[in-house]
Backbone bond lengths (Angstrom), bond angles and torsions (degrees), N, CA, C in turn:
res aa  C-N    CA-C-N  psi(-1)  N-CA   C-N-CA  omega(-1)  CA-C   N-CA-C  phi
1 M - - - 1.390 - - 1.513 112.24 -
2 R 1.299 110.74 140.42 1.466 114.63 -178.31 1.502 109.47 -88.81
3 K 1.230 111.11 142.81 1.443 118.77 177.86 1.518 109.43 -87.37
4 R 1.310 114.60 136.78 1.468 117.58 177.65 1.504 110.15 -70.73
5 S 1.318 113.95 135.73 1.454 116.73 177.72 1.522 108.57 -81.82
6 A 1.239 115.49 148.82 1.470 120.73 179.05 1.521 108.20 -80.20
7 R 1.331 114.78 95.51 1.468 118.32 178.86 1.506 108.59 -87.52
8 K 1.272 112.45 134.50 1.448 117.70 177.32 1.510 108.18 -94.14
9 G 1.313 117.17 138.61 1.453 123.19 179.48 1.513 109.37 -166.23
10 Y 1.274 113.46 -171.51 1.461 119.18 -179.14 1.514 109.18 -98.12
11 S 1.275 113.63 139.86 1.452 117.92 175.67 1.528 108.82 -84.37
12 L 1.290 116.84 168.25 1.461 122.05 179.70 1.527 110.86 -60.61
13 I 1.278 117.56 -39.46 1.466 121.81 -179.90 1.528 109.81 -66.15
14 E 1.300 117.40 -42.39 1.471 120.15 178.88 1.525 110.65 -63.80
15 M 1.308 117.05 -38.00 1.467 120.49 178.15 1.529 111.19 -65.83
16 L 1.309 116.75 -42.07 1.471 120.51 179.04 1.527 111.58 -64.80
17 V 1.316 117.13 -40.60 1.467 120.93 178.13 1.532 109.76 -64.74
18 A 1.325 117.08 -43.48 1.468 120.67 179.17 1.526 110.59 -64.39
19 L 1.323 116.84 -40.09 1.459 121.05 177.78 1.531 111.22 -64.17
20 A 1.321 117.01 -41.53 1.472 120.82 178.76 1.534 110.82 -64.31
21 I 1.316 116.36 -43.18 1.469 120.06 178.91 1.533 110.04 -64.47
22 G 1.325 116.77 -44.02 1.473 120.37 178.31 1.522 112.12 -61.89
23 T 1.324 117.42 -39.53 1.465 121.68 178.31 1.522 110.70 -64.22
24 M 1.339 117.16 -41.80 1.472 119.78 178.65 1.525 110.85 -64.52
25 I 1.307 117.30 -41.38 1.471 120.51 178.78 1.528 110.15 -65.60
26 A 1.330 117.30 -44.63 1.470 120.50 179.04 1.528 110.57 -63.35
27 G 1.331 117.21 -40.08 1.472 120.63 177.70 1.518 111.48 -62.03
28 G 1.323 116.62 -41.02 1.466 120.47 177.69 1.521 111.90 -64.33
29 V 1.341 116.51 -42.02 1.465 121.04 179.14 1.532 110.41 -64.47
30 I 1.345 116.48 -42.87 1.472 119.98 179.59 1.520 110.59 -65.05
31 T 1.333 117.55 -42.45 1.464 120.83 177.38 1.523 110.64 -60.41
32 L 1.308 116.93 -42.80 1.463 121.45 178.24 1.530 111.10 -63.56
33 M 1.336 117.11 -41.45 1.469 120.75 179.51 1.523 111.17 -65.95
34 V 1.333 118.43 -41.15 1.471 121.68 178.58 1.526 109.72 -64.34
35 A 1.324 117.09 -43.09 1.465 120.25 178.12 1.525 111.02 -62.17
36 Q 1.317 117.11 -39.91 1.466 121.12 178.54 1.521 110.90 -66.72
37 M 1.341 117.42 -39.94 1.463 120.73 177.70 1.522 110.85 -64.59
38 Q 1.337 117.72 -40.02 1.465 121.02 177.46 1.520 110.97 -63.79
39 L 1.325 116.31 -44.09 1.459 120.03 179.00 1.525 111.18 -62.74
40 T 1.324 116.86 -44.62 1.463 120.70 179.23 1.523 111.21 -63.97
41 S 1.319 116.86 -44.43 1.465 120.88 179.84 1.526 111.27 -63.98
42 T 1.314 117.02 -43.32 1.470 120.98 178.97 1.523 110.75 -64.06
43 T 1.310 117.16 -45.38 1.463 120.96 179.03 1.523 111.01 -61.81
44 N 1.323 116.74 -45.34 1.473 120.17 178.86 1.522 111.41 -62.95
45 R 1.333 118.59 -42.55 1.469 121.61 179.62 1.524 110.02 -63.91
46 N 1.339 117.24 -41.87 1.469 120.27 178.20 1.530 110.74 -62.68
47 I 1.318 117.07 -41.53 1.473 120.81 179.01 1.520 110.54 -65.15
48 I 1.332 117.25 -43.52 1.469 120.66 178.41 1.521 110.67 -63.05
49 N 1.340 117.25 -43.79 1.467 120.81 178.26 1.527 111.03 -59.82
50 Q 1.328 116.74 -46.03 1.463 120.43 -179.65 1.521 111.23 -63.27
51 E 1.316 117.39 -41.88 1.466 120.22 -179.87 1.529 111.15 -66.43
52 N 1.334 116.98 -41.82 1.464 119.94 177.29 1.526 111.08 -60.88
53 M 1.326 116.21 -44.97 1.469 119.80 179.11 1.527 111.17 -64.24
54 R 1.321 116.73 -41.49 1.464 120.86 179.41 1.528 110.62 -60.49
55 E 1.331 116.93 -43.31 1.468 120.57 178.76 1.524 111.79 -64.68
56 V 1.333 117.17 -41.42 1.460 120.79 -179.22 1.530 110.76 -66.55
57 V 1.317 117.30 -46.31 1.470 120.12 179.49 1.526 109.89 -63.79
58 R 1.313 118.23 -40.26 1.464 121.53 177.45 1.533 110.40 -62.63
59 F 1.324 117.39 -43.22 1.461 122.80 179.29 1.530 110.91 -61.46
60 I 1.338 116.17 -47.72 1.467 120.38 179.69 1.522 110.25 -62.25
61 C 1.315 117.26 -46.99 1.474 120.87 -179.05 1.528 111.45 -62.71
62 D 1.332 117.35 -39.64 1.465 119.95 177.97 1.521 111.11 -61.47
63 E 1.329 117.49 -40.41 1.467 119.71 178.98 1.521 111.74 -71.51
64 I 1.330 117.75 -37.89 1.467 120.44 178.11 1.532 110.07 -62.43
65 R 1.315 117.32 -36.68 1.470 120.36 178.84 1.525 112.16 -61.12
66 L 1.323 116.88 -24.28 1.466 121.26 -179.49 1.526 113.55 -87.13
67 A 1.329 117.85 -0.38 1.467 121.04 -177.49 1.530 110.07 -53.36
68 N 1.340 114.69 122.86 1.465 120.05 -175.81 1.525 107.90 -172.57
69 T 1.289 115.17 156.91 1.461 120.76 169.98 1.525 107.03 -130.14
70 F 1.315 116.02 154.12 1.464 119.67 -179.77 1.520 112.13 -83.73
71 D 1.331 116.74 -17.21 1.462 119.46 -176.69 1.524 112.83 -97.91
72 G 1.316 118.28 4.42 1.459 121.38 177.75 1.515 113.62 84.38
73 S 1.335 118.44 0.90 1.465 120.33 178.05 1.533 109.39 -74.79
74 E 1.309 115.11 169.80 1.457 121.42 -176.40 1.537 110.57 -68.14
75 P 1.353 118.58 124.65 1.470 119.98 -178.45 1.530 113.90 -74.22
76 I 1.330 118.54 -26.33 1.462 120.88 179.25 1.526 107.90 -81.60
77 V 1.330 116.57 117.32 1.458 121.96 -176.61 1.524 111.00 -94.18
78 A 1.335 116.87 -41.37 1.470 121.88 178.03 1.516 108.13 -144.40
79 A 1.320 115.87 134.23 1.466 120.88 -178.19 1.520 108.39 -133.95
80 D 1.296 114.75 98.40 1.457 121.99 179.95 1.527 106.93 -121.13
81 T 1.323 117.49 164.22 1.465 118.68 178.60 1.522 112.37 -70.39
82 A 1.341 117.83 -24.28 1.465 120.41 -177.07 1.527 113.56 -107.13
83 A 1.321 118.07 -7.20 1.468 121.40 -178.72 1.515 109.38 -153.54
84 M 1.328 115.07 158.42 1.459 120.17 179.81 1.515 109.27 -149.56
85 S 1.334 115.95 139.38 1.469 122.08 174.81 1.518 108.33 -130.07
86 F 1.325 115.30 140.40 1.461 119.32 179.15 1.521 109.61 -153.24
87 S 1.311 114.74 160.98 1.458 121.60 177.65 1.523 109.02 -100.50
88 A 1.324 115.27 140.64 1.460 120.72 178.56 1.523 108.34 -167.08
89 D 1.296 116.33 155.12 1.465 121.15 173.34 1.529 106.88 -95.12
90 I 1.322 116.28 75.64 1.467 119.72 -172.52 1.517 113.66 -75.50
91 D 1.328 117.53 -21.37 1.458 118.99 178.21 1.527 112.16 -101.13
92 A 1.331 116.78 9.31 1.472 123.69 174.57 1.529 113.32 52.80
93 N 1.337 116.08 42.98 1.469 119.70 178.66 1.529 112.41 -108.74
94 G 1.339 116.58 7.21 1.457 120.45 179.33 1.520 114.21 84.05
95 V 1.326 117.44 4.61 1.464 122.15 179.38 1.526 108.20 -114.94
96 T 1.336 115.82 133.26 1.457 119.78 179.25 1.526 109.38 -73.83
97 D 1.309 115.88 127.56 1.458 123.18 -179.59 1.522 108.91 -106.05
98 L 1.316 116.83 157.40 1.457 122.20 175.12 1.528 107.63 -108.66
99 V 1.333 116.59 126.35 1.463 122.56 -178.95 1.520 107.72 -120.11
100 E 1.323 115.11 134.56 1.463 120.12 178.83 1.517 109.48 -133.60
101 Y 1.319 116.26 134.23 1.466 123.21 174.21 1.520 107.89 -114.14
102 Y 1.331 116.46 132.26 1.460 121.24 -179.33 1.529 108.82 -160.51
103 M 1.339 115.75 169.48 1.462 122.29 178.20 1.517 109.97 -100.03
104 S 1.331 116.07 141.02 1.456 123.08 172.07 1.523 106.01 -133.06
105 D 1.314 116.74 112.83 1.464 122.48 -171.12 1.526 107.69 57.65
106 S 1.310 118.66 -120.20 1.471 120.21 178.29 1.527 110.43 -112.18
107 T 1.337 115.75 30.14 1.456 121.03 -178.58 1.519 109.78 -120.17
108 L 1.330 116.50 131.10 1.460 121.38 173.69 1.515 107.58 -79.51
109 M 1.318 116.39 125.63 1.457 122.07 -175.41 1.530 110.72 -113.69
110 R 1.325 114.39 154.43 1.461 122.08 174.22 1.523 106.99 -131.97
111 R 1.328 115.20 120.65 1.462 120.43 174.92 1.516 107.14 -105.02
112 Y 1.308 115.31 131.06 1.456 121.87 -176.53 1.522 107.29 -124.27
113 T 1.311 116.37 120.45 1.461 121.10 -179.56 1.517 108.70 -119.40
114 T 1.309 116.56 129.43 1.456 120.84 179.33 1.523 108.40 -144.72
115 T 1.303 115.74 177.89 1.454 121.51 177.31 1.519 107.82 -113.51
116 V 1.319 116.06 122.13 1.453 121.91 178.80 1.518 107.28 -118.51
117 A 1.313 116.18 118.65 1.474 122.33 -179.47 1.526 111.51 51.92
118 G 1.333 117.08 42.30 1.453 121.65 176.28 1.514 115.45 82.93
119 A 1.327 118.14 -7.25 1.465 121.07 -179.62 1.527 109.73 -113.50
120 P 1.339 117.19 141.82 1.468 118.67 178.88 1.527 111.36 -68.22
121 F 1.307 115.09 141.69 1.460 122.50 177.86 1.522 106.94 -126.58
122 V 1.316 116.69 127.95 1.458 121.39 -179.10 1.521 108.69 -121.19
123 A 1.314 116.06 128.69 1.465 121.86 174.78 1.518 107.70 -122.62
124 E 1.306 116.14 134.76 1.456 120.92 178.15 1.518 107.37 -121.69
125 D 1.322 115.84 115.13 1.456 120.69 -172.85 1.523 111.19 -119.15
126 P 1.333 117.39 134.30 1.466 118.64 169.46 1.526 108.69 -74.56
127 I 1.310 116.21 129.24 1.465 120.99 -178.11 1.534 110.86 -94.66
128 L 1.343 116.48 -45.55 1.465 120.78 -177.73 1.524 109.05 -152.84
129 R 1.320 115.63 133.05 1.468 120.86 178.96 1.530 110.31 -95.35
130 D 1.303 115.54 166.74 1.470 123.28 178.46 1.526 112.00 60.34
131 V 1.323 115.46 41.75 1.461 121.13 179.22 1.524 108.42 -89.95
132 G 1.314 116.00 129.10 1.461 120.81 177.52 1.513 111.85 -80.25
133 G 1.315 117.09 -24.55 1.459 120.96 178.43 1.507 111.81 170.26
134 I 1.322 114.06 156.55 1.458 121.04 173.11 1.515 107.10 -131.79
135 S 1.296 115.36 143.82 1.454 120.17 -178.92 1.530 108.96 -137.85
136 F 1.327 115.21 131.84 1.461 121.56 176.50 1.523 108.18 -109.03
137 T 1.327 116.28 131.28 1.461 122.14 174.94 1.518 106.91 -121.38
138 Y 1.325 116.20 133.35 1.465 121.55 -173.29 1.524 109.46 -110.67
139 Y 1.342 114.65 141.63 1.455 120.83 -178.08 1.516 110.13 -130.84
140 A 1.323 114.12 146.42 1.470 121.30 171.84 1.531 106.71 -98.46
141 I 1.316 115.74 -172.53 1.464 120.43 177.37 1.526 108.97 -58.18
142 D 1.312 117.57 143.89 1.463 125.08 -178.64 1.522 113.00 65.75
143 D 1.324 117.33 25.26 1.471 123.37 175.56 1.527 114.45 57.72
144 V 1.303 117.26 32.81 1.464 120.60 174.54 1.527 108.64 -98.19
145 A 1.317 115.54 161.26 1.462 119.89 179.43 1.523 109.43 -69.39
146 P 1.322 118.41 132.49 1.470 120.64 -179.63 1.527 111.37 -74.95
147 A 1.320 116.12 146.99 1.462 121.22 177.98 1.525 110.86 -82.80
148 N 1.330 116.97 -26.76 1.465 120.98 -179.70 1.533 109.01 -153.64
149 F 1.334 116.21 175.79 1.463 120.62 -178.00 1.525 112.40 -60.19
150 A 1.311 116.65 -33.20 1.465 120.74 -177.12 1.526 112.13 -65.15
151 E 1.324 118.11 -24.35 1.465 121.47 -178.62 1.525 113.46 -87.81
152 I 1.309 118.35 -8.64 1.471 120.80 -178.17 1.533 109.65 -69.41
153 T 1.326 115.98 121.05 1.466 120.99 177.58 1.517 112.75 -116.05
154 S 1.352 117.41 -18.88 1.465 120.08 176.61 1.522 109.67 -149.62
155 V 1.318 113.55 157.47 1.462 121.29 -177.53 1.520 108.48 -132.87
156 E 1.323 115.04 133.06 1.460 120.94 175.18 1.527 107.74 -103.53
157 V 1.324 116.09 130.86 1.466 122.66 -179.22 1.519 107.86 -112.25
158 E 1.331 116.26 122.07 1.463 121.47 177.30 1.522 107.76 -115.21
159 L 1.322 116.21 120.71 1.455 122.19 -176.31 1.521 108.99 -118.29
160 Q 1.329 115.62 128.79 1.460 120.87 179.23 1.516 108.67 -120.44
161 L 1.337 115.95 132.20 1.456 121.52 -178.99 1.515 109.91 -97.43
162 D 1.328 116.28 138.33 1.463 122.47 176.44 1.522 107.67 -85.15
163 T 1.321 117.20 99.53 1.467 121.19 -175.32 1.515 112.53 -77.70
164 T 1.331 119.00 -12.59 1.466 119.49 179.66 1.527 111.12 -66.28
165 A 1.309 117.75 -26.16 1.462 120.73 -179.97 1.524 111.77 -71.99
166 N 1.315 118.24 -23.01 1.465 121.47 -177.53 1.525 113.37 -99.50
167 Q 1.327 117.16 4.54 1.464 119.77 -178.08 1.525 109.91 -72.93
168 T 1.309 116.43 132.63 1.464 121.84 175.71 1.520 108.15 -136.26
169 A 1.317 115.57 171.17 1.469 119.28 176.48 1.522 110.03 -63.12
170 L 1.328 116.19 -31.09 1.457 119.31 -178.41 1.525 112.12 -73.08
171 T 1.330 117.70 -29.37 1.465 119.13 176.83 1.521 111.34 -85.39
172 G 1.316 116.97 -4.63 1.457 119.65 175.71 1.508 112.84 66.25
173 M 1.334 117.12 21.97 1.471 122.16 179.94 1.526 111.82 54.98
174 K 1.326 116.60 38.04 1.459 120.85 -175.46 1.526 113.34 -122.66
175 L 1.333 118.16 24.04 1.461 118.65 177.96 1.519 109.15 -69.53
176 T 1.313 115.62 137.06 1.462 120.08 -178.27 1.521 110.57 -84.21
177 P 1.336 117.43 149.33 1.466 119.62 176.05 1.528 109.70 -61.22
178 Q 1.319 115.18 140.51 1.458 120.99 -176.34 1.528 109.24 -113.54
179 L 1.304 116.85 127.85 1.460 122.67 178.11 1.522 107.63 -141.38
180 L 1.316 115.98 131.38 1.462 120.19 -179.49 1.524 108.88 -137.66
181 V 1.317 116.05 138.24 1.459 122.00 -178.91 1.522 108.92 -122.94
182 G 1.311 115.99 134.39 1.465 121.78 175.65 1.522 109.24 -133.25
183 R 1.302 116.16 158.80 1.465 119.80 -178.58 1.508 109.43 -138.50
184 A 1.341 114.28 138.47 1.472 120.07 -179.20 1.519 109.33 -129.26
185 T 1.313 114.83 134.29 1.460 121.11 173.16 1.519 108.03 -95.27
186 I 1.300 115.47 131.62 1.460 120.00 -179.91 1.530 106.69 -76.29
187 R 1.301 116.27 97.68 1.458 120.38 -171.40 1.519 113.55 -78.92
188 N 1.339 118.13 -23.21 1.459 119.81 -178.98 1.512 113.87 -91.69
189 K 1.307 117.01 -0.44 1.455 120.55 -176.20 1.528 110.30 -76.30
190 L 1.306 115.29 136.46 1.455 120.42 176.12 1.523 108.71 -76.48
191 I 1.313 115.75 124.44 1.480 120.57 -178.60 1.505 109.49 -104.69
């Protein structure tokens, strides 16, 4: 009769303990990876939101700086805290255009009216979606409140983004509120 050799191996209990330990380690690694993905996604979304807002405020301020009319009339047509209209030759074709910025639902809109071949042309473009609000503040010389449109020499644009619209499970509902302020001096205005 042959004698059984003493084989060394793992018992069932040792295998179960090793499996449990491996599962806990894998669970910890997966939890860490999900947290890292949420942090990366949230950071990237915040950066994209800030860049989009920066571009929009820069665009609005650049157009406000062009406010002018060729006939010497007042370039500011309407000045409200939530909307603004002004005249400017924004497409540099020698024709005064009317530009208006306002909110429609949660979208910042830009209406552009010009004359093409003697006929009026109106374009209405969405500039930025998921906007929580826009605010225009008007200043006269020496940063005092203007008494009328003719005294407006600069405009401050405050844009707030509604971050609740961009919340996802991947961002972990942690997007920060976004607020950006820009200011434009009406350089073509006769003072």
